[in-house]
Every structure is written in C-alpha cells, then in structure tokens.
C-alpha positions as CSV (number, residue, x, y, z in Angstrom):
1,M,20.8,-7.5,2.3
2,T,18.6,-5.5,-0.3
3,A,19.0,-1.7,-0.1
4,G,15.8,0.4,0.6
5,L,14.1,-2.2,2.7
6,N,13.2,0.3,5.4
7,S,10.0,-1.0,6.8
8,R,8.7,-3.9,8.7
9,F,5.5,-5.6,8.1
10,N,3.0,-8.4,9.5
11,I,1.2,-10.6,6.9
12,W,-2.3,-11.6,8.0
13,R,-4.1,-14.5,6.4
14,M,-7.9,-13.7,6.4
15,S,-10.4,-16.6,7.1
16,E,-14.2,-16.7,8.0
17,E,-15.4,-17.9,11.4
18,D,-18.5,-20.1,11.8
19,D,-21.7,-18.2,12.1
20,D,-22.7,-16.5,15.1
21,Y,-26.0,-16.7,16.9
22,S,-27.9,-14.4,14.4
23,G,-26.6,-16.5,11.3
24,G,-23.8,-13.9,10.3
25,A,-20.0,-14.8,9.7
26,S,-17.4,-12.5,10.5
27,I,-14.1,-12.2,8.9
28,T,-11.1,-12.8,11.1
29,G,-7.5,-13.4,10.7
30,T,-4.2,-14.6,11.8
31,V,-0.8,-13.4,11.5
32,V,1.2,-15.7,9.5
33,Y,4.4,-13.9,9.2
34,Y,5.8,-11.6,11.6
35,N,8.5,-8.5,11.2
36,V,8.8,-9.2,7.2
37,R,11.4,-6.6,5.8
38,G,10.1,-4.3,2.7
39,N,9.0,-1.1,1.4
40,L,6.0,0.4,0.8
41,Q,5.3,3.1,-2.0
42,G,2.1,4.8,-3.2
43,V,0.9,4.6,-6.8
44,P,-0.2,8.2,-8.0
45,Q,-3.8,9.0,-8.4
46,E,-5.8,10.9,-10.9
47,Q,-6.2,14.4,-9.8
48,V,-9.5,15.1,-11.5
49,Y,-11.3,12.4,-9.3
50,L,-9.6,13.8,-6.2
51,Q,-10.9,17.5,-7.1
52,Q,-14.4,16.1,-7.5
53,G,-14.4,14.8,-3.9
54,L,-15.1,11.2,-5.1
55,E,-14.0,8.1,-3.7
56,V,-10.6,7.0,-4.6
57,Y,-9.4,3.8,-5.2
58,R,-6.0,3.9,-4.0
59,T,-3.2,1.3,-5.0
60,F,0.0,0.9,-3.3
61,K,3.2,-1.2,-4.3
62,A,5.2,-3.2,-1.7
63,I,8.6,-5.2,-1.9
64,V,9.1,-7.8,0.4
65,V,11.9,-10.4,1.3
66,P,12.6,-13.3,1.6
67,A,11.1,-14.8,-1.5
68,T,10.3,-17.9,0.2
69,L,7.3,-16.5,2.0
70,D,3.8,-18.0,1.0
71,I,1.9,-14.7,0.5
72,R,-1.5,-15.0,-1.3
73,E,-4.0,-12.5,-2.9
74,R,-6.8,-11.5,-0.2
75,D,-4.0,-11.8,2.6
76,E,-3.4,-8.4,4.4
77,L,-0.1,-6.7,5.0
78,Q,-0.1,-4.2,8.1
79,V,2.9,-1.7,8.7
80,T,4.5,-2.2,12.1
81,R,7.9,-0.4,11.8
82,P,9.0,2.4,11.9
83,R,6.5,3.7,14.3
84,D,6.7,7.3,12.5
85,H,5.8,5.4,9.2
86,M,2.6,7.6,7.4
87,Y,0.9,4.3,7.4
88,Y,1.8,2.8,10.8
89,G,-0.7,0.3,12.0
90,S,-2.8,0.3,8.9
91,R,-3.5,-2.7,6.8
92,F,-3.6,-3.4,3.1
93,R,-5.4,-5.9,1.1
94,I,-2.9,-8.0,-1.2
95,I,-4.4,-7.9,-4.8
96,G,-1.4,-9.3,-6.6
97,V,1.6,-11.2,-5.8
98,T,4.4,-11.3,-8.3
99,Y,7.6,-13.3,-7.7
100,S,11.0,-12.2,-9.0
101,S,12.4,-14.2,-11.9
102,L,15.5,-15.2,-9.7
103,T,15.0,-18.5,-7.5
104,P,13.4,-17.9,-4.2
105,R,16.5,-18.9,-2.2
106,Q,18.9,-16.5,-4.0
107,H,19.8,-13.6,-1.3
108,N,18.4,-10.8,-3.6
109,A,15.0,-12.6,-4.6
110,T,11.9,-10.3,-4.0
111,I,8.1,-10.7,-4.0
112,L,6.3,-7.7,-5.4
113,L,3.1,-6.9,-3.9
114,D,0.1,-4.9,-5.3
115,L,-2.2,-3.6,-2.7
116,S,-5.3,-1.7,-2.2
117,R,-7.0,0.7,0.2
118,S,-10.0,2.6,-0.1
119,V,-10.2,5.9,1.4
120,R,-12.7,8.7,0.9
121,A,-11.3,12.1,-0.4
122,H,-11.2,15.1,2.1
123,N,-11.8,12.6,5.0
124,Q,-9.4,11.4,7.7
125,Q,-9.6,7.9,8.6
C-alpha cells in the first residue's frame, strides 16, 4: 500500500445526451470507478491575482492507484472520503493524465492527475 493515500474518489466519465425538445444537449456523466484511493493537493496561486479580486484558475494535483484504471482527460474526479475533507463532494475536471514509469501491475504504480476548478476570488461556492 502506498503511504499518504488518505482520500477516496469517484471518477465520472462525461458524455452528452441527445438533444432535448428545445434543441439543446445537456452534459451528463456516469461513475466509471467508485472508491478510488488517492491524495489531492492544491497548487499555489499567484497572490497578485487574488489581491486584485480577479477570477483565479485553480489547479490541483491528485495521485490515484491502481495504475490499471482507464482515466481520461475530460473525466471528472469527485472527493467522497473523508467526509470532513475540505473539498468533500466537489468535482474537478481532469486536464492531464500521467502514468508512472512502473508497469501498471506493480503494486506501487500510480497515476498522476492534473485537475482544474474555476473559483471566483472572495466568493463562496
């Protein structure tokens, strides 16, 4: 078991439904992996943008195991454990997927995910 994997995630695969009665399609998703072990960490932001009150493009990194999962860009990661996690229930868009140099079947092989979340400064979401 890899140390530091203190969170659990659901991985959502996003898809578009058929057009509705007014001609618009809505984005929907299906959970493809439940209860994935991992760790989520924020990437520091530029303080000058926060002081100006501008919208900040927040980025995060997550490590998940096992490395045999088929996780793709545009999938979404949702924090499901622990319940007192700062981002419990929040979803993050996966913008990058990097597999470790180990073979996926090795017990310590991981997947590194780059995530994004757009948040307005000085505002609760």
